[in-house]
C-alpha positions as CSV (number, residue, x, y, z in Angstrom):
1,M,-10.0,-3.4,-29.9
2,K,-10.7,-6.5,-32.0
3,N,-11.6,-9.5,-29.9
4,W,-12.1,-7.4,-26.8
5,K,-15.2,-8.5,-24.9
6,F,-17.7,-7.1,-22.5
7,C,-17.8,-9.0,-19.2
8,S,-17.7,-8.6,-15.4
9,I,-14.6,-8.4,-13.2
10,G,-15.8,-11.6,-11.6
11,D,-15.7,-13.3,-14.9
12,Q,-11.9,-12.7,-15.1
13,I,-10.6,-12.9,-11.5
14,T,-11.7,-14.0,-8.1
15,L,-11.0,-11.7,-5.1
16,Q,-10.6,-13.0,-1.6
17,R,-10.5,-11.1,1.7
18,G,-7.1,-11.0,3.4
19,V,-6.2,-12.8,6.6
20,D,-6.0,-11.0,9.9
21,I,-2.6,-11.0,11.7
22,T,-1.0,-8.6,14.2
23,Q,2.7,-7.7,14.3
24,K,2.7,-9.1,17.9
25,N,1.6,-12.6,16.6
26,A,4.0,-12.6,13.6
27,H,7.1,-14.7,13.6
28,A,10.5,-13.5,12.4
29,G,10.8,-14.1,8.6
30,E,11.0,-12.6,5.2
31,I,7.4,-12.9,4.0
32,P,5.9,-9.4,3.6
33,V,2.5,-8.8,5.3
34,I,0.8,-6.4,2.9
35,S,-2.0,-4.1,4.3
36,S,-4.0,-1.5,2.6
37,G,-1.1,0.9,3.2
38,G,1.6,-1.3,1.8
39,I,4.1,-3.6,3.6
40,S,3.4,-3.4,7.3
41,F,5.8,-6.0,8.7
42,F,7.2,-9.4,8.0
43,H,6.2,-13.0,8.9
44,D,7.6,-16.5,8.3
45,T,4.5,-17.9,6.5
46,A,2.8,-16.9,3.2
47,I,-0.8,-17.1,2.3
48,D,-0.1,-17.0,-1.5
49,D,3.1,-18.0,-3.4
50,G,2.8,-15.0,-5.8
51,P,3.2,-13.3,-8.1
52,G,0.1,-11.6,-6.6
53,V,-2.1,-8.6,-6.7
54,I,-3.4,-7.0,-3.5
55,I,-6.0,-4.2,-3.2
56,G,-6.7,-2.0,-0.3
57,R,-10.1,-3.0,1.2
58,K,-10.2,-0.9,4.4
59,G,-8.7,2.4,5.3
60,S,-6.6,3.2,2.2
61,L,-9.4,2.2,-0.2
62,G,-8.4,0.9,-3.7
63,T,-4.6,1.0,-3.3
64,V,-3.0,-1.7,-5.5
65,Y,0.2,-3.6,-4.8
66,W,2.2,-6.1,-6.8
67,S,4.1,-8.8,-5.0
68,P,6.5,-10.8,-7.2
69,D,7.2,-13.3,-4.4
70,P,5.2,-15.1,-1.6
71,Y,3.2,-12.8,0.6
72,W,0.6,-12.5,3.3
73,P,-2.4,-10.3,2.4
74,H,-3.6,-8.5,5.5
75,D,-7.3,-8.4,6.6
76,T,-7.4,-4.8,5.4
77,T,-7.0,-6.0,1.8
78,L,-8.5,-8.1,-1.0
79,W,-6.2,-10.3,-3.0
80,V,-6.6,-12.1,-6.3
81,K,-7.1,-15.7,-5.4
82,D,-7.8,-16.9,-9.0
83,F,-6.5,-15.1,-12.1
84,K,-8.4,-17.5,-14.4
85,N,-5.6,-17.8,-16.9
86,N,-5.2,-14.0,-17.3
87,N,-1.8,-12.3,-17.4
88,R,-1.1,-11.4,-13.7
89,R,0.8,-8.3,-14.4
90,F,-2.1,-7.0,-16.7
91,V,-4.5,-7.7,-13.8
92,Y,-2.3,-5.5,-11.6
93,Y,-2.4,-2.6,-14.0
94,F,-6.1,-3.0,-14.7
95,M,-7.0,-2.9,-11.0
96,K,-5.1,0.4,-10.7
97,T,-7.6,2.0,-13.0
98,L,-10.6,0.8,-10.9
99,K,-12.6,3.6,-9.5
100,T,-13.4,2.7,-5.9
101,K,-14.9,5.8,-4.4
102,N,-18.5,4.9,-5.3
103,L,-18.0,1.4,-4.0
104,D,-17.3,2.5,-0.4
105,V,-19.6,0.6,2.0
106,G,-18.0,1.8,5.3
107,S,-19.8,4.2,7.6
108,S,-16.8,5.9,9.2
109,N,-13.8,3.9,7.8
110,P,-13.7,3.5,4.0
111,T,-14.4,-0.2,3.1
112,L,-14.4,-2.1,-0.1
113,N,-16.5,-5.2,-0.5
114,R,-15.4,-7.8,-3.1
115,N,-19.1,-8.7,-3.8
116,H,-19.5,-5.1,-5.1
117,V,-16.4,-5.4,-7.3
118,H,-17.1,-8.7,-9.0
119,P,-20.2,-7.6,-10.8
120,L,-18.6,-4.5,-12.4
121,S,-18.8,-4.4,-16.2
122,V,-15.5,-4.0,-18.0
123,I,-14.1,-4.4,-21.5
124,W,-11.4,-7.2,-21.4
125,P,-8.7,-7.9,-24.0
126,P,-7.5,-11.3,-25.1
127,L,-4.4,-12.8,-23.5
128,K,-2.0,-11.8,-26.3
129,E,-2.9,-8.1,-25.9
130,Q,-2.8,-8.4,-22.1
131,E,0.8,-9.5,-22.4
132,K,1.7,-6.7,-24.8
133,I,0.0,-4.1,-22.5
134,S,1.7,-5.3,-19.4
135,E,5.0,-5.5,-21.2
136,I,4.8,-1.8,-22.2
137,L,3.8,-0.6,-18.7
138,S,6.3,-3.0,-17.0
139,L,9.1,-1.5,-19.1
140,L,8.5,1.9,-17.6
141,D,8.1,0.5,-14.1
142,D,11.3,-1.6,-14.4
143,K,13.3,1.5,-15.5
144,I,11.8,3.5,-12.6
145,D,12.8,0.7,-10.2
146,L,16.3,0.5,-11.6
147,N,16.7,4.2,-11.1
148,R,15.5,3.9,-7.5
149,R,18.0,1.1,-6.7
150,T,20.9,3.0,-8.4
151,N,20.0,6.2,-6.4
152,E,20.0,4.2,-3.2
153,T,23.6,3.2,-3.9
154,L,24.7,6.7,-4.9
155,E,23.1,8.3,-1.8
156,A,24.7,5.7,0.4
157,M,28.1,6.6,-1.0
158,A,27.6,10.3,-0.4
159,R,26.3,9.7,3.1
160,A,29.2,7.4,4.0
161,L,31.6,10.0,2.8
162,F,30.0,12.6,5.0
163,R,29.9,10.3,8.0
164,D,33.6,9.5,7.6
165,W,34.7,13.1,7.3
166,F,32.4,14.9,9.7
167,V,30.9,12.4,12.1
168,D,33.6,9.7,12.7
169,F,36.5,12.0,11.8
170,G,38.0,9.1,10.0
171,P,41.0,10.8,8.3
172,T,42.1,12.4,11.6
173,R,41.8,9.2,13.5
174,A,43.7,7.4,10.8
175,K,46.5,9.9,11.1
176,M,46.6,9.5,14.9
177,A,46.8,5.8,14.5
178,G,49.7,6.1,11.9
179,E,47.6,4.5,9.2
180,A,48.2,5.0,5.5
181,P,46.3,7.8,3.7
182,Y,43.1,6.7,1.9
183,L,42.3,10.1,0.3
184,A,44.1,12.1,-2.4
185,P,47.1,13.9,-0.9
186,E,45.6,17.4,-1.4
187,L,42.5,16.3,0.6
188,W,44.4,14.3,3.2
189,E,46.5,17.3,4.3
190,L,43.4,19.3,5.0
191,F,42.5,17.1,8.0
192,P,44.1,17.9,11.4
193,D,46.6,15.4,12.9
194,R,44.8,15.1,16.2
195,L,41.5,15.5,18.1
196,G,41.0,18.4,20.5
197,D,39.8,18.2,24.1
198,E,36.2,17.9,23.0
199,G,36.9,15.0,20.8
200,K,36.7,17.1,17.6
201,P,39.5,17.7,15.1
202,E,41.7,20.6,16.2
203,G,40.7,23.9,14.7
204,W,37.3,22.9,13.6
205,Q,34.3,25.1,14.4
206,S,30.7,24.4,15.1
207,W,28.3,25.4,12.4
208,P,24.6,25.9,13.2
209,L,22.2,25.5,10.3
210,A,21.5,29.2,10.2
211,D,25.1,29.9,9.2
212,L,24.8,27.6,6.2
213,A,21.3,28.2,4.9
214,T,18.4,30.6,5.0
215,L,14.8,29.6,5.7
216,S,12.5,30.5,2.8
217,K,8.8,31.2,3.5
218,S,7.7,32.4,0.1
219,S,4.1,31.2,-0.3
220,I,1.5,30.8,-3.0
221,N,-2.1,29.8,-3.2
222,P,-2.3,27.5,-6.2
223,A,-6.1,27.6,-6.3
224,Q,-5.8,31.1,-7.6
225,F,-4.2,29.7,-10.7
226,S,-6.8,27.1,-11.3
227,D,-5.8,26.1,-14.9
228,E,-2.1,25.9,-14.2
229,Y,-0.2,22.7,-13.3
230,F,2.2,22.5,-10.4
231,L,4.8,20.0,-9.3
232,H,3.7,19.4,-5.7
233,F,6.4,18.1,-3.3
234,S,4.2,16.7,-0.5
235,L,4.8,14.3,2.3
236,P,2.8,11.5,0.6
237,A,4.8,12.1,-2.6
238,F,8.0,11.8,-0.6
239,D,6.9,8.6,0.9
240,K,5.9,7.4,-2.6
241,A,9.4,7.0,-4.0
242,M,10.2,10.7,-3.7
243,M,8.4,11.7,-6.9
244,P,6.4,15.0,-6.8
245,D,2.8,14.9,-8.2
246,L,1.7,16.9,-11.2
247,V,-1.5,18.6,-9.9
248,K,-3.8,21.2,-11.4
249,G,-4.1,24.4,-9.3
250,E,-7.8,24.0,-8.7
251,E,-7.2,20.7,-7.0
252,I,-5.0,22.1,-4.4
253,K,-7.0,23.5,-1.5
254,S,-4.4,25.1,0.8
255,G,-1.5,27.5,0.6
256,K,2.0,26.1,-0.3
257,F,5.6,27.2,-0.2
258,S,7.2,28.2,-3.6
259,L,10.4,26.3,-4.3
260,P,13.5,28.1,-5.6
261,R,16.1,26.2,-7.4
262,N,18.7,24.3,-5.4
263,S,16.9,24.0,-2.2
264,I,16.5,21.3,0.5
265,L,13.2,20.3,2.1
266,L,13.3,19.2,5.7
267,S,10.1,17.9,7.2
268,K,8.9,19.4,10.5
269,L,6.6,16.5,11.1
270,N,7.6,13.4,13.0
271,P,11.4,13.7,12.7
272,E,11.6,10.1,13.9
273,T,10.9,9.4,10.2
274,P,13.6,11.4,8.3
275,R,12.2,13.2,5.2
276,V,14.9,15.3,3.5
277,W,14.4,16.2,-0.2
278,M,16.9,17.9,-2.5
279,V,15.3,20.1,-5.2
280,T,17.8,21.1,-7.9
281,A,17.7,23.2,-11.0
282,H,15.0,22.0,-13.4
283,E,13.8,22.4,-17.0
284,E,10.1,21.5,-16.5
285,P,7.6,24.2,-17.4
286,Y,5.7,23.7,-14.1
287,Q,6.2,25.8,-11.0
288,R,7.4,23.8,-8.0
289,I,5.6,24.0,-4.7
290,C,5.8,22.1,-1.5
291,S,3.7,21.3,1.6
292,T,4.0,23.8,4.5
293,E,5.0,20.8,6.6
294,F,8.5,21.2,5.0
295,M,11.1,23.7,5.9
296,V,12.6,25.2,2.7
297,L,16.4,25.6,3.1
298,N,18.4,27.7,0.7
299,P,22.2,27.2,1.0
300,L,24.2,30.4,1.4
301,Q,26.8,29.0,-0.9
302,K,26.1,26.8,-3.9
303,D,28.9,24.4,-2.9
304,W,27.0,23.6,0.3
305,L,24.0,21.9,-1.2
306,A,25.3,18.4,-0.9
307,L,26.8,19.1,2.5
308,I,23.6,20.4,4.0
309,Y,21.6,17.5,2.5
310,C,23.9,14.8,3.9
311,A,24.2,16.7,7.3
312,C,20.4,16.8,7.6
313,L,20.3,13.0,7.1
314,S,23.1,12.3,9.5
315,Q,22.4,10.3,12.7
316,P,23.5,13.0,15.1
317,F,21.3,15.7,13.6
318,R,18.3,13.4,13.4
319,E,18.7,12.5,17.1
320,T,18.9,16.2,17.9
321,L,15.6,16.9,16.1
322,Q,13.9,14.0,17.8
323,G,14.7,15.6,21.1
324,M,13.2,19.0,20.0
325,V,9.6,17.8,19.1
326,T,6.5,19.4,20.5
327,G,3.0,18.0,20.6
328,T,1.5,15.1,22.6
329,S,0.3,13.0,19.7
330,K,2.9,10.5,18.6
331,S,1.8,10.8,15.0
332,H,1.8,14.6,14.9
333,Q,4.9,15.7,16.6
334,R,6.7,18.7,15.1
335,V,9.9,20.7,15.5
336,Q,9.9,24.5,15.5
337,P,11.7,25.9,12.4
338,L,13.4,28.8,14.2
339,A,14.8,26.4,16.8
340,V,16.0,24.0,14.1
341,M,17.9,26.9,12.4
342,Q,19.9,27.5,15.5
343,T,20.8,23.9,15.9
344,H,24.3,22.7,15.5
345,L,24.7,20.9,12.2
346,L,28.4,19.9,12.0
347,H,32.0,20.6,12.9
348,A,34.2,21.5,10.0
349,T,36.4,24.1,8.3
350,D,35.2,26.2,5.4
351,I,37.6,24.7,2.9
352,L,36.7,21.1,3.8
353,M,33.0,21.9,3.4
354,R,33.7,23.2,-0.1
355,Q,35.8,20.1,-0.9
356,F,33.0,17.9,0.3
357,G,30.6,19.7,-2.1
358,L,32.9,19.2,-5.0
359,T,33.2,15.5,-4.2
360,A,29.6,14.6,-3.3
361,Q,27.6,17.0,-5.5
362,P,28.3,14.9,-8.7
363,L,26.8,11.9,-7.0
364,L,23.7,13.7,-5.9
365,A,23.4,15.3,-9.3
366,K,23.2,11.8,-10.8
367,I,20.5,11.0,-8.2
368,N,18.4,14.0,-9.2
369,F,18.8,13.3,-12.9
370,K,17.5,9.8,-12.4
371,R,14.8,11.0,-10.1
372,N,13.6,13.5,-12.7
373,E,13.8,10.8,-15.4
374,S,11.7,8.5,-13.2
375,N,9.2,11.3,-12.7
376,T,8.8,11.7,-16.5
377,L,8.5,8.0,-17.0
378,A,5.8,7.8,-14.2
379,Q,3.8,10.6,-15.8
380,L,4.0,8.7,-19.2
381,R,2.9,5.5,-17.5
382,D,0.0,7.2,-15.8
383,L,-1.0,8.7,-19.1
384,L,-0.9,5.5,-21.0
385,L,-2.4,3.3,-18.3
386,P,-6.1,4.2,-18.6
387,R,-5.9,4.6,-22.4
388,L,-4.4,1.2,-22.9
389,M,-6.9,-0.4,-20.6
390,S,-9.8,1.2,-22.4
391,G,-8.4,0.6,-25.9
392,E,-8.3,4.4,-26.5
393,I,-4.7,4.2,-27.7
394,S,-3.3,1.4,-29.8
395,I,-0.5,-0.8,-28.6
396,R,1.7,0.3,-31.5
397,D,1.3,4.0,-30.6
398,A,2.0,3.3,-27.0
399,E,5.1,1.3,-27.8
400,K,6.3,4.3,-29.9
401,M,5.8,6.7,-27.1
402,V,7.7,4.5,-24.6
403,E,10.5,4.0,-27.2
404,D,10.8,7.8,-27.6
405,A,10.8,8.3,-23.8
406,A,13.5,5.6,-23.2
């Protein structure tokens, strides 16, 4: 910690309150409007050219966002107007360690005042060490982001294959049109030559979800195991890059579902926003649990895991769920699990469902490998972040830990 100095946050950066704008008043564009909850919508004008750091000021207090490009900081945020020649990425990571709970000045809605942030005392490293710290942490975040983008491509490939086979009936339609085969001969011959009276391939049957999977309701109260750690698959964790949180049992205040290997989580809440999570075999020493807002589906055959996952994400099934919701509040509409289990999932034959699993499962296995890798890297980042910022761990030791993880 040589040459680190005691100072205030205001000595190092200047925070500015964001600028109010509503989606109704925004103009079509590519500039993200970043609120305390993240990107809310887009506009054609930027307040800052970026790269920038934005902090939740109201509502979601203390959330921290990095914008590499021009952006509009919403009124519910604070943004760094002046970095005072500090490394911008370092400032982003530093602000993620800021404890904001004691700075809340709101009566009913949590609120953060910049005038209460500026005077806070901190220990601040020189620019050269800022750059090294941000480089270490950025290496982990960049790898996580690469995995995310790779997974988006892999999932799009699996879902496109499902849509072609079981929604658009592409091979059968191609046969009817006299087009050349575009699948391997042994697969091509499995598809009927024509559609039946109902517009489905001849000989295909309807499969409800209950014929493909069971609904698991095995529950656990993590608070009874206060010293144990659990991998918690929650709705917020899903929305946050689909990475479960590692949480101590004593911190979990309600009952959860236990997760068996090779299961699929289907959210009951607000099906308008699809949340489908595949949980495969794992090597972590932690027990896996999930929110009771999820349905836990266990395929009746191991070859059906990829099939059920893609079917639950398909447009026809999603539209069916949206028509089954109960509840008057738009934000808390739910589907009934027993009704969902009786819902038609797809038309197919048993042999084609197995073939789809053999084709798509390797793609989804890669997704889960990269997702688990990202989860490990995120845990390492979260471990290193406060220790690097406080000088508790040396840059050399942190570099070694990242090198071993990569």
